[in-house]
SEMI-466111 format. One line per 4 residues: number of its first residue (from 1); their letters; for each residue x, z, y of C-alpha. Coordinates in pm, 1 decimal. Example, Ala and Ser with C-alpha at 12.3 -4.5 7.8 and 13.67 -1.06 7.14 Angstrom:
REM residues 2
1) AS) 1230.0,780.0,-450.0; 1367.0,714.0,-106.0
END
This chain:
REM residues 640
1) XXXX) 4071.6,23882.6,-9576.0; 3896.7,23630.3,-9344.7; 3568.3,23695.8,-9177.7; 3433.5,23387.3,-9364.7
5) XXXX) 3528.9,23507.9,-9722.2; 3361.0,23851.6,-9628.5; 3047.4,23684.3,-9488.2; 3035.1,23462.4,-9812.0
9) XXXX) 3069.5,23746.0,-10035.9; 2797.1,23971.0,-9871.5; 2553.9,23661.8,-9878.7; 2644.3,23630.0,-10293.7
13) XXXX) 2584.4,24019.0,-10310.6; 2255.2,23975.0,-10134.0; 2137.5,23680.3,-10354.1; 2258.9,23863.9,-10684.0
17) XXXX) 2024.9,24163.2,-10573.0; 1737.4,23925.3,-10517.0; 1838.1,23740.1,-10861.0; 1772.8,24087.5,-11040.8
21) XXXX) 1423.6,24115.5,-10877.3; 1325.1,23758.4,-11016.1; 1449.6,23872.5,-11378.6; 1761.7,23688.0,-11409.7
25) XXXX) 1993.7,23839.0,-11684.6; 2343.9,23971.2,-11583.3; 2507.4,23645.4,-11729.0; 2285.6,23448.7,-11516.6
29) XXXX) 2362.4,23647.4,-11230.0; 2723.6,23596.8,-11292.1; 2683.4,23210.2,-11343.1; 2465.4,23180.9,-11033.8
33) XXXX) 2756.2,23371.9,-10848.6; 2979.4,23093.8,-11003.6; 2750.6,22802.6,-10870.2; 2740.1,22955.8,-10531.8
37) XXXX) 3118.3,22988.7,-10502.4; 3155.1,22634.4,-10602.8; 2899.1,22488.8,-10391.0; 3052.3,22673.9,-10074.2
41) XXXX) 3408.7,22560.0,-10173.7; 3273.1,22188.4,-10208.1; 3095.5,22232.5,-9865.7; 2769.4,22125.2,-10019.1
45) XXXX) 2560.6,22279.0,-9737.8; 2709.4,22043.3,-9498.4; 2709.1,21737.1,-9727.7; 2488.7,21435.9,-9582.1
49) XXXX) 2268.5,21414.0,-9892.4; 2170.2,21771.9,-9856.8; 2070.0,21730.4,-9503.2; 1881.8,21404.4,-9592.2
53) XXXX) 1689.4,21607.8,-9876.3; 1606.0,21883.0,-9624.2; 1563.9,21652.0,-9328.2; 1785.8,21822.2,-9103.9
57) XXXX) 1879.8,21659.1,-8764.4; 2071.2,21785.5,-8468.9; 1834.3,21914.9,-8187.5; 1894.4,21838.7,-7821.9
61) XXXX) 2112.5,22128.8,-7771.0; 2304.5,22053.8,-8079.8; 2168.5,22290.1,-8336.7; 2066.0,22195.5,-8680.2
65) XXXX) 1705.2,22225.4,-8755.7; 1487.1,22059.7,-9032.2; 1203.4,21803.1,-8901.2; 987.9,21931.4,-9213.0
69) XXXX) 742.7,22186.2,-9078.2; 570.2,22320.3,-9373.6; 706.8,22663.6,-9469.4; 641.9,22601.0,-9853.2
73) XXXX) 922.1,22326.2,-9817.7; 1199.5,22587.9,-9783.9; 1317.6,22849.9,-10035.3; 1471.9,23064.9,-9769.8
77) XXXX) 1315.3,23208.3,-9479.6; 1584.9,23075.5,-9254.6; 1581.3,22734.0,-9439.4; 1452.6,22538.5,-9160.4
81) XXXX) 1768.5,22578.6,-8937.8; 2025.8,22722.1,-9217.3; 2152.1,22441.9,-9451.6; 2360.9,22720.7,-9625.3
85) XXXX) 2104.4,22968.0,-9673.4; 1868.8,22704.0,-9821.7; 2094.1,22589.3,-10072.1; 2172.8,22921.8,-10191.4
89) XXXX) 1818.0,23020.3,-10206.3; 1725.0,22691.2,-10382.1; 2022.3,22763.8,-10661.9; 1865.2,23108.5,-10701.1
93) XXXX) 1513.4,22964.7,-10745.6; 1618.5,22769.0,-11023.2; 1702.2,23079.8,-11230.0; 1327.3,23200.1,-11192.3
97) XXXX) 1141.2,23264.2,-11530.0; 765.4,23186.6,-11618.8; 706.8,23543.8,-11587.3; 829.4,23581.1,-11232.1
101) XXXX) 661.8,23289.9,-11095.4; 334.4,23308.2,-11288.2; 182.3,23104.3,-11537.8; -38.4,22862.3,-11309.9
105) XXXX) 255.3,22785.0,-11082.6; 513.5,22508.9,-11135.8; 882.8,22557.8,-11149.2; 1098.5,22526.3,-10876.0
109) XXXX) 1312.1,22292.2,-11075.9; 984.7,22095.6,-11076.3; 866.4,22167.5,-10708.4; 1222.4,22039.9,-10579.9
113) XXXX) 1305.8,21794.4,-10847.1; 1527.4,21569.6,-10605.4; 1734.0,21890.4,-10487.0; 1763.6,21986.7,-10863.7
117) XXXX) 1889.5,21644.4,-10959.2; 2142.6,21621.6,-10685.0; 2273.9,21964.8,-10728.2; 2300.1,21915.9,-11087.7
121) XXXX) 2500.9,21616.4,-11047.0; 2736.2,21800.9,-10814.6; 2778.8,22126.2,-10996.2; 2728.2,22012.8,-11364.5
125) XXXX) 2483.6,22293.1,-11467.5; 2523.3,22422.1,-11795.9; 2191.7,22424.3,-11976.8; 2297.7,22726.8,-12174.7
129) XXXX) 2316.6,22942.5,-11873.4; 2073.1,22741.2,-11623.5; 1799.5,22635.4,-11876.8; 1627.0,22315.0,-11769.5
133) XXXX) 1236.2,22331.6,-11723.3; 993.7,22082.6,-11859.7; 803.5,21912.3,-11571.5; 515.5,21792.5,-11740.6
137) XXXX) 313.9,21694.6,-11426.5; 613.2,21527.5,-11268.2; 668.6,21329.6,-11606.6; 296.4,21219.0,-11598.7
141) XXXX) 301.1,21117.4,-11248.2; 631.9,20902.9,-11270.5; 495.0,20744.1,-11597.9; 191.1,20640.3,-11438.3
145) XXXX) 397.5,20488.4,-11145.3; 606.6,20318.0,-11397.9; 818.1,20185.4,-11096.7; 1044.7,19895.4,-11128.5
149) XXXX) 1137.1,19812.8,-10752.7; 1045.3,19925.6,-10399.0; 903.5,19699.2,-10133.6; 855.2,19777.7,-9753.3
153) XXXX) 525.5,19626.2,-9616.3; 471.6,19554.3,-9231.8; 99.5,19518.9,-9134.4; 82.1,19318.9,-8812.5
157) XXXX) -89.3,19454.4,-8494.1; -457.8,19551.3,-8446.8; -538.6,19606.2,-8101.7; -884.7,19776.7,-8146.6
161) XXXX) -728.6,20084.2,-8313.7; -489.7,20301.8,-8106.5; -307.2,20425.4,-8426.5; -236.1,20057.7,-8519.8
165) XXXX) -160.7,19879.6,-8185.5; 221.9,19871.4,-8268.4; 180.4,19763.8,-8634.2; 224.3,20005.4,-8940.1
169) XXXX) 465.2,20020.7,-9231.6; 428.4,20159.9,-9593.8; 584.2,20133.3,-9917.7; 461.5,19972.8,-10235.6
173) XXXX) 566.9,20074.3,-10577.5; 595.1,19764.1,-10792.0; 499.9,19838.6,-11151.4; 713.4,19714.5,-11471.9
177) XXXX) 524.9,19462.5,-11665.5; 310.1,19345.3,-11386.3; 297.3,18978.3,-11324.3; 365.0,18820.7,-10961.3
181) XXXX) -18.9,18765.3,-10934.6; -112.1,19124.7,-11003.9; 69.0,19289.3,-10719.2; -276.4,19461.2,-10611.0
185) XXXX) -239.0,19688.5,-10914.2; 69.3,19839.4,-10766.2; 86.8,20193.7,-10583.5; 134.5,20226.2,-10200.2
189) XXXX) 298.8,20501.0,-10026.3; 185.2,20591.2,-9692.0; 281.9,20852.4,-9416.8; 10.5,20898.8,-9156.6
193) XXXX) -113.1,21171.5,-8922.1; -426.9,21363.2,-9038.5; -631.0,21308.5,-8752.6; -908.2,21548.2,-8636.5
197) XXXX) -1063.8,21353.1,-8373.4; -1209.6,20993.8,-8328.3; -1176.1,21011.8,-7936.7; -905.2,20751.5,-7830.7
201) XXXX) -780.3,20967.0,-7550.2; -742.6,21284.4,-7756.1; -592.7,21082.7,-8044.4; -313.7,20949.3,-7791.9
205) XXXX) -260.6,21282.3,-7640.2; -226.4,21481.0,-7966.8; -41.3,21192.1,-8128.2; 211.7,21202.4,-7843.2
209) XXXX) 278.6,21570.5,-7859.8; 261.8,21649.3,-8205.0; -71.6,21804.8,-8231.4; -146.2,21649.5,-8587.7
213) XXXX) 3.9,21711.2,-8923.5; 166.0,21421.3,-9091.3; 168.2,21399.5,-9480.9; 246.7,21164.8,-9756.2
217) XXXX) 18.6,20997.9,-9978.2; 14.4,20779.1,-10274.0; -275.8,20549.7,-10365.0; -356.0,20231.9,-10526.8
221) XXXX) -217.8,19939.6,-10323.0; -518.6,19740.7,-10313.8; -678.0,19995.2,-10085.3; -464.5,19916.8,-9795.9
225) XXXX) -482.3,19550.3,-9866.6; -854.1,19582.6,-9838.6; -823.7,19772.5,-9500.4; -562.9,19578.3,-9337.7
229) XXXX) -556.6,19235.5,-9466.5; -915.6,19195.5,-9527.4; -1116.5,19449.1,-9309.3; -891.2,19417.5,-8991.4
233) XXXX) -736.3,19059.8,-9055.3; -388.4,19196.0,-9042.2; -113.2,18985.5,-9190.8; 117.6,19163.9,-9415.8
237) XXXX) 511.9,19111.4,-9440.5; 644.2,19246.5,-9749.0; 1034.7,19302.9,-9792.1; 1143.3,19358.0,-10135.2
241) XXXX) 1449.0,19602.3,-10152.1; 1754.0,19592.5,-10384.4; 1760.3,19952.6,-10519.3; 1893.0,20045.5,-10854.1
245) XXXX) 1668.2,20244.0,-11120.8; 1859.3,20554.8,-11025.8; 1788.1,20528.0,-10675.5; 1427.3,20454.1,-10711.1
249) XXXX) 1399.7,20764.0,-10916.2; 1553.8,20973.1,-10651.7; 1323.3,20840.8,-10372.2; 1022.7,20924.7,-10601.5
253) XXXX) 1150.6,21258.3,-10681.6; 1198.2,21340.0,-10317.5; 835.0,21195.1,-10260.7; 713.4,21437.3,-10514.7
257) XXXX) 880.2,21758.1,-10351.5; 738.4,21634.8,-10005.0; 377.3,21631.8,-10158.5; 151.0,21907.4,-10012.3
261) XXXX) 393.1,21961.7,-9729.2; 395.9,21821.7,-9376.9; 565.7,21711.3,-9066.6; 433.3,21738.3,-8701.2
265) XXXX) 321.3,21407.7,-8642.4; 475.2,21243.5,-8309.5; 328.5,20900.4,-8222.3; 646.1,20748.0,-8076.9
269) XXXX) 897.6,20949.5,-8308.4; 822.9,21105.7,-8618.1; 562.0,20858.8,-8713.6; 461.9,20647.2,-9004.3
273) XXXX) 756.7,20434.8,-9013.9; 1050.3,20689.9,-8917.1; 964.7,20911.8,-9234.6; 952.2,20603.9,-9462.8
277) XXXX) 1309.1,20541.0,-9343.8; 1406.8,20875.4,-9439.3; 1281.1,20808.7,-9819.3; 1483.0,20493.0,-9810.3
281) XXXX) 1805.7,20718.1,-9715.6; 1745.3,20938.3,-9983.0; 1725.0,20649.6,-10233.6; 2072.9,20529.5,-10096.1
285) XXXX) 2272.3,20759.2,-9847.3; 2504.8,20475.3,-9748.1; 2192.5,20360.2,-9537.3; 2198.9,20510.9,-9186.5
289) XXXX) 1836.4,20413.5,-9077.2; 1697.5,20707.6,-8885.1; 2021.0,20764.2,-8695.1; 1928.1,20439.9,-8492.6
293) XXXX) 1649.3,20577.6,-8324.7; 1684.6,20830.1,-8037.9; 1330.4,20814.7,-7840.9; 1092.2,20577.1,-7967.8
297) XXXX) 1040.6,20460.6,-8330.9; 832.9,20133.5,-8320.1; 721.0,19997.5,-8682.9; 857.1,19670.5,-8616.7
301) XXXX) 1182.6,19805.8,-8496.6; 1224.2,19997.7,-8826.4; 1218.4,19651.7,-9006.9; 1494.3,19545.4,-8792.0
305) XXXX) 1683.6,19844.0,-8904.1; 1725.7,19730.6,-9252.7; 1858.2,19357.1,-9135.9; 2217.6,19466.3,-9090.2
309) XXXX) 2250.0,19566.3,-9446.4; 2291.4,19230.5,-9607.7; 2216.4,19312.7,-9966.8; 1929.3,19554.4,-9896.7
313) XXXX) 1640.2,19280.3,-9879.8; 1608.3,19091.9,-10188.4; 1292.4,18870.8,-10048.1; 1063.3,18843.1,-9779.8
317) XXXX) 698.8,18735.5,-9859.8; 432.4,18651.9,-9632.9; 70.2,18756.9,-9730.6; -193.5,18621.0,-9477.8
321) XXXX) -516.2,18792.2,-9406.8; -862.0,18657.1,-9529.2; -916.0,18519.7,-9170.3; -554.9,18366.4,-9169.2
325) XXXX) -638.9,18199.5,-9504.1; -963.1,18070.8,-9343.4; -781.4,17951.9,-9028.2; -526.7,17775.3,-9241.3
329) XXXX) -804.8,17557.2,-9383.5; -962.0,17490.1,-9052.3; -629.9,17333.8,-8943.2; -658.8,17101.3,-9215.2
333) XXXX) -1017.4,16991.7,-9125.1; -1141.9,16671.9,-8936.6; -1378.9,16715.0,-8648.2; -1671.1,16635.1,-8869.9
337) XXXX) -1565.0,16890.8,-9148.1; -1557.4,17172.7,-8880.3; -1890.7,17076.9,-8750.8; -2031.0,17108.6,-9104.1
341) XXXX) -1837.4,17442.4,-9155.6; -1974.3,17590.3,-8853.1; -2344.0,17496.1,-8912.9; -2271.6,17635.1,-9295.9
345) XXXX) -2127.8,17956.6,-9181.2; -2462.1,18010.8,-8955.1; -2705.4,17872.6,-9229.2; -2567.2,17851.1,-9596.5
349) XXXX) -2889.2,17624.4,-9670.2; -2679.0,17342.9,-9494.5; -2546.7,17257.9,-9845.0; -2875.5,17086.3,-9898.3
353) XXXX) -2856.6,16861.4,-9582.3; -2732.1,16508.8,-9553.0; -2419.8,16580.1,-9336.3; -2273.8,16798.7,-9624.2
357) XXXX) -2376.2,16566.4,-9876.2; -2204.9,16266.0,-9724.1; -1881.2,16448.6,-9739.7; -1633.4,16342.0,-9986.4
361) XXXX) -1546.5,16558.2,-10293.1; -1197.1,16687.2,-10139.9; -1377.8,16758.4,-9787.3; -1671.2,16956.4,-9961.6
365) XXXX) -1415.9,17162.8,-10146.7; -1222.7,17236.9,-9813.3; -1529.2,17343.3,-9635.1; -1676.8,17560.1,-9912.7
369) XXXX) -1334.5,17719.2,-9955.5; -1315.8,17809.7,-9607.5; -1676.0,17942.0,-9607.9; -1607.8,18168.9,-9906.0
373) XXXX) -1310.7,18315.4,-9705.4; -1550.8,18365.6,-9435.4; -1848.0,18522.3,-9633.7; -1578.9,18746.2,-9806.1
377) XXXX) -1478.7,18909.3,-9469.2; -1825.3,18945.8,-9345.4; -1941.8,19099.7,-9667.7; -1640.6,19344.2,-9653.3
381) XXXX) -1731.8,19408.5,-9278.4; -2071.9,19518.5,-9387.9; -2010.5,19708.9,-9697.2; -1644.3,19772.2,-9707.2
385) XXXX) -1628.7,19613.9,-10056.3; -1564.3,19267.9,-10192.2; -1793.3,19340.7,-10476.6; -2130.7,19291.9,-10280.8
389) XXXX) -2214.1,18916.9,-10303.1; -2541.4,18802.5,-10137.4; -2752.5,18504.3,-10275.1; -2656.2,18248.5,-10025.0
393) XXXX) -2275.3,18300.9,-10119.9; -2371.3,18281.2,-10484.6; -2543.5,17962.7,-10396.8; -2214.7,17844.6,-10246.7
397) XXXX) -1994.9,17962.0,-10531.6; -2205.2,17775.8,-10775.4; -2185.8,17456.7,-10574.6; -1808.4,17509.3,-10542.4
401) XXXX) -1779.1,17530.7,-10914.1; -1981.6,17224.3,-10974.4; -1730.7,17035.3,-10759.7; -1462.2,17089.5,-11046.5
405) XXXX) -1187.5,17019.4,-10782.0; -834.4,17130.8,-10713.0; -601.1,16985.7,-10487.3; -280.2,16874.3,-10652.0
409) XXXX) -63.5,16890.0,-10321.9; -199.6,17182.8,-10112.6; -39.4,17190.9,-9767.2; 241.1,17456.9,-9684.1
413) XXXX) 86.8,17785.4,-9546.7; 113.9,17800.5,-9189.2; 200.4,18164.0,-9095.4; -47.9,18310.5,-8836.5
417) XXXX) 209.1,18572.9,-8725.9; 578.6,18612.4,-8728.2; 811.6,18844.8,-8896.6; 885.0,19161.2,-8671.4
421) XXXX) 1262.0,19136.9,-8728.4; 1252.3,18819.8,-8509.3; 1102.9,18981.4,-8176.3; 1291.7,19136.9,-7880.1
425) XXXX) 1401.4,19502.5,-7864.7; 1102.5,19736.7,-7781.4; 1271.9,19896.9,-7468.4; 1338.9,19688.1,-7180.7
429) XXXX) 1561.9,19729.3,-6860.6; 1523.9,19495.2,-6579.6; 1743.0,19439.3,-6251.4; 1585.5,19227.2,-5950.4
433) XXXX) 1663.4,19099.0,-5609.4; 1366.9,19006.8,-5372.1; 1254.1,18969.3,-5035.3; 902.9,19028.0,-4864.4
437) XXXX) 792.7,18880.3,-4518.6; 996.3,19184.3,-4357.4; 1291.7,19248.0,-4563.6; 1507.7,19221.5,-4865.4
441) XXXX) 1521.3,19477.3,-5170.1; 1672.8,19534.1,-5501.2; 1452.7,19677.5,-5779.4; 1539.8,19837.3,-6125.9
445) XXXX) 1256.4,19884.3,-6392.3; 1271.2,20062.2,-6724.8; 1034.5,20086.9,-6996.3; 1060.9,20269.6,-7360.4
449) XXXX) 795.9,20041.5,-7503.4; 691.9,19760.0,-7558.8; 591.7,19414.5,-7487.7; 428.1,19209.8,-7209.6
453) XXXX) 233.9,18880.9,-7179.6; 503.7,18694.0,-7038.2; 766.3,18787.2,-7282.2; 816.9,18574.9,-7597.9
457) XXXX) 581.9,18670.0,-7866.8; 782.1,18587.8,-8175.8; 761.8,18897.5,-8380.2; 479.3,19053.6,-8179.3
461) XXXX) 112.6,19037.8,-8134.2; 13.6,18701.2,-8003.2; -179.7,18704.6,-7658.3; -129.1,19078.7,-7611.0
465) XXXX) 40.8,19353.6,-7392.5; 112.4,19705.7,-7454.9; 328.8,19883.4,-7164.3; 413.7,20238.6,-7184.0
469) XXXX) 592.7,20455.7,-6916.5; 723.0,20126.4,-6741.1; 889.2,20266.2,-6424.3; 992.2,20043.5,-6130.9
473) XXXX) 1194.0,20169.3,-5824.0; 1295.5,19952.5,-5533.3; 1540.8,19990.2,-5240.0; 1466.6,19828.6,-4921.7
477) XXXX) 1769.0,19731.9,-4729.0; 1648.7,19697.3,-4363.3; 1417.7,20030.2,-4401.6; 1694.7,20187.4,-4583.8
481) XXXX) 1434.7,20343.5,-4828.7; 1418.0,20398.1,-5199.6; 1043.8,20400.4,-5310.1; 854.3,20393.3,-5633.3
485) XXXX) 722.6,20055.2,-5683.8; 488.8,20110.9,-5978.5; 449.9,20349.6,-6277.0; 252.0,20225.6,-6581.6
489) XXXX) 157.7,20534.8,-6778.9; -35.6,20282.5,-6986.8; -122.2,19912.2,-6967.2; -291.2,19719.5,-7245.8
493) XXXX) -410.4,19377.1,-7255.5; -596.7,19201.0,-7540.1; -659.1,18825.1,-7499.6; -897.3,18714.1,-7792.6
497) XXXX) -948.8,18339.2,-7779.8; -1310.7,18226.9,-7794.7; -1391.8,18133.8,-8157.5; -1717.6,17941.7,-8272.2
501) XXXX) -1741.4,18213.6,-8549.5; -1608.4,18538.6,-8382.6; -1724.2,18578.8,-8004.4; -1512.8,18869.5,-7953.9
505) XXXX) -1443.9,18983.8,-7584.9; -1097.5,19027.7,-7432.4; -1037.6,19350.5,-7243.3; -757.6,19505.9,-7065.0
509) XXXX) -673.9,19913.6,-6948.9; -430.7,20019.9,-6711.8; -336.4,20383.4,-6585.2; -56.8,20459.8,-6326.4
513) XXXX) 85.1,20445.2,-6012.2; 103.9,20133.2,-5768.2; 194.3,20017.7,-5412.3; -100.4,19830.5,-5276.7
517) XXXX) 13.4,19538.5,-5051.1; -311.4,19546.6,-4859.9; -241.8,19890.0,-4701.8; -40.1,19917.2,-4392.7
521) XXXX) 109.3,20263.7,-4481.7; 493.7,20176.6,-4540.3; 510.7,20110.0,-4909.8; 288.3,20409.8,-5009.3
525) XXXX) 148.4,20474.3,-5361.8; -203.8,20534.6,-5501.2; -292.3,20657.3,-5838.9; -487.8,20367.9,-6020.3
529) XXXX) -699.6,20317.2,-6324.9; -841.9,19977.7,-6391.3; -1067.0,19842.6,-6701.1; -1170.6,19494.1,-6751.0
533) XXXX) -1387.1,19282.1,-6993.2; -1350.5,18903.1,-7009.2; -1314.1,18587.1,-7205.7; -1021.4,18386.6,-7325.7
537) XXXX) -1007.4,18004.7,-7427.5; -728.2,17843.1,-7627.9; -785.4,17499.9,-7748.4; -628.2,17564.1,-8089.2
541) XXXX) -443.4,17855.8,-8224.9; -122.7,17694.9,-8167.7; -178.0,17526.2,-7831.4; 67.9,17577.5,-7548.5
545) XXXX) -215.5,17668.7,-7299.2; -432.4,17985.4,-7284.8; -704.8,18037.2,-7025.4; -838.6,18383.1,-6934.6
549) XXXX) -1073.1,18568.6,-6714.4; -1195.7,18919.3,-6653.2; -1445.8,19115.6,-6465.9; -1254.5,19464.0,-6365.6
553) XXXX) -1357.3,19803.4,-6217.5; -1093.3,19981.2,-6044.3; -1052.8,20343.4,-5900.8; -769.5,20416.0,-5662.2
557) XXXX) -680.0,20749.7,-5514.4; -454.0,20844.5,-5233.8; -438.2,21044.5,-4900.7; -372.7,20710.6,-4734.8
561) XXXX) -730.2,20598.8,-4824.4; -1065.1,20674.4,-4625.1; -1200.3,20958.0,-4824.8; -896.0,20971.0,-5054.1
565) XXXX) -1021.4,20713.3,-5283.7; -1175.6,20371.9,-5336.1; -1383.5,20221.3,-5605.8; -1486.8,19862.7,-5665.9
569) XXXX) -1399.7,19574.3,-5868.1; -1411.4,19180.5,-5895.5; -1292.4,18887.6,-6106.1; -951.7,18752.8,-6236.2
573) XXXX) -868.0,18424.2,-6372.1; -548.8,18311.1,-6491.8; -339.4,18132.4,-6741.1; -34.1,18140.1,-6974.4
577) XXXX) 144.4,17804.5,-7017.1; 450.4,17765.4,-7274.2; 623.4,17476.6,-7089.3; 895.6,17478.1,-7354.9
581) XXXX) 964.5,17728.1,-7639.5; 1187.7,17945.1,-7391.2; 996.1,17884.0,-7068.6; 655.9,18052.3,-7014.7
585) XXXX) 453.3,18047.9,-6686.3; 160.3,18284.2,-6585.1; -59.5,18217.1,-6268.4; -331.0,18445.3,-6189.0
589) XXXX) -582.0,18494.5,-5903.7; -812.9,18800.5,-5820.5; -1029.9,18918.5,-5590.2; -1122.7,19302.4,-5561.8
593) XXXX) -1411.3,19446.0,-5340.0; -1434.4,19837.4,-5269.7; -1772.9,19917.6,-5158.9; -1718.3,20287.7,-5231.1
597) XXXX) -1470.1,20517.0,-5059.3; -1227.6,20331.3,-4843.7; -1430.4,20010.1,-4797.4; -1179.9,19718.9,-4805.6
601) XXXX) -1136.8,19420.1,-5017.6; -843.7,19181.1,-5073.4; -723.9,18882.6,-5287.2; -417.1,18843.8,-5492.0
605) XXXX) -230.8,18546.1,-5629.8; 65.6,18555.9,-5847.0; 296.5,18265.5,-6026.2; 552.4,18451.5,-6274.4
609) XXXX) 792.0,18262.1,-6482.0; 1023.2,18371.7,-6768.7; 1297.3,18179.2,-6932.2; 1449.1,18344.6,-7251.2
613) XXXX) 1833.2,18285.6,-7294.8; 1818.4,18445.6,-7648.6; 1639.9,18708.2,-7830.0; 1700.0,19011.6,-7601.1
617) XXXX) 1795.0,18844.0,-7271.2; 1564.1,18650.1,-7014.5; 1550.1,18539.3,-6663.2; 1213.5,18592.3,-6465.0
621) XXXX) 1112.4,18487.7,-6140.2; 763.1,18608.8,-5955.1; 589.6,18524.5,-5632.7; 318.5,18735.4,-5524.6
625) XXXX) 61.0,18677.5,-5236.4; -187.1,18956.4,-5128.5; -421.9,18884.6,-4844.1; -125.2,18731.0,-4628.3
629) XXXX) 160.3,18979.7,-4773.7; 414.9,18756.6,-4936.5; 702.4,18847.1,-5170.0; 931.9,18693.5,-5428.5
633) XXXX) 1145.6,18861.0,-5674.2; 1441.9,18718.0,-5930.0; 1514.4,18934.3,-6222.0; 1733.6,18969.0,-6506.3
637) XXXX) 1586.0,19139.5,-6836.4; 1752.7,19303.0,-7128.7; 1558.0,19418.8,-7430.3; 1746.6,19661.7,-7658.7
END
């Protein structure tokens, strides 16, 4: 008799003993024995679907372990790392009676409804030997959801919230018998960290190292639309998925059994998007979505993961934010209409003035419609609800109703964002050849995330940069040295163009290691932290030219500096120019003065260019001049 058979029989005996404890009859014990044998013969513990239901993945060292971290999610004390022990314990739990689980507790068949459904389909449970339990709470929940289809929703980038800088994804459960104009009455499914801090730095650290518990939640969809589309002015891209009724049922049953449990939340790995993909795999195990990600899981990349499955996406819909709707109306305005609109935004009583009264009916309607978008946004920012309407807005609404005008040929809606699947990969590797005034060099640069100002911003937040862990190493040929050129722990830039209605500032933050070119220490490094505030100007939302300026403060630490540090700041001015769709140039100049520590100053001028050959391949050229130090580099960049 083989060792494997002996082990299986011993395990069966153990579980049969446990079954007696839970009050199962001898016939049920015998039937449990039969089910366990059949499950092991069919190798169900190693079946892909069982691993999907339990979220088993191989660890770095090749072992199997569940990514679920709540003990209540497992029936076996060894279930987190032993698929077979968990399957046997799960089968055994299905035989429990109301007397053994308590009158106030739900039955395991209900708690683990997706597992019960799948094991029943694989083992053809005999209801006479394994009675099926009534799950009233689950039935009521499914009836309330009344699902017809599942839609993946991508919310665009929001630079003022660390949790939303990379965008966000959620699912929408589209209900039956709901018209196309009533999507807000559907339910949303969200996975997020239960944050216990509002400190941005602590949030980042705990998010990166799994310091939060991540949980699923189901809520009325309009809550998220109000938060994302209205309060935060984030466009939504919706992807309606082709799932059958049975697949939707499997997804929801698994969502039910995840309720009350948690995963340790990792900002770059097990985040909002990753675990939503795992739900889609439970709906359709032919989808291999989570397997595509090794290190970072960026929300935009998870949308890209759906694209190779030709029949998965039935339809893509753009839902503009309130401000995008208003900006679309501004694009249609003449200069005269804009002037009236801006005065109206500052003082609604302008509708009694001659400039407004002299407009045509169609112009009045356009101006008032744009104002109502603006007023709704402002009201929501103040009260976090659209229900509160001030007296001035009521007066505008009354004026608009009197016009009795509806445009018969409305212009096509211009998207103020682009779908994330059109963007380049979030990781980048770059190879370069360069020379300075002393010698030639080669360099290699790699970063796991995410996007810089010079790159094509299709699929990304416009006029923004987020770099994480970017590392650049150079080999200097004449010196025969390999040196760290720079390391960007974090580098964020948010360029917010000036707007007559919203006078928002631009800002940037950088932390890392650099090689200052004004120091004569042989390519030495300094630890560097920089923060700047500034203003940005773009003639119109789709102009090819953007101008920006900053006032920066900077701290550098190094043993190569007098007193081991220098602290100061200064101005920076620059421009981004889209010469063609594929060709972008960036020109910038700055002056920094350090009155504290190592007293010094320097100026820097840079001219950078990028030419995109395709979505993920580009050529770059840089020229940098720093207080007499000159260098140039040509590079090939590949995104993946």
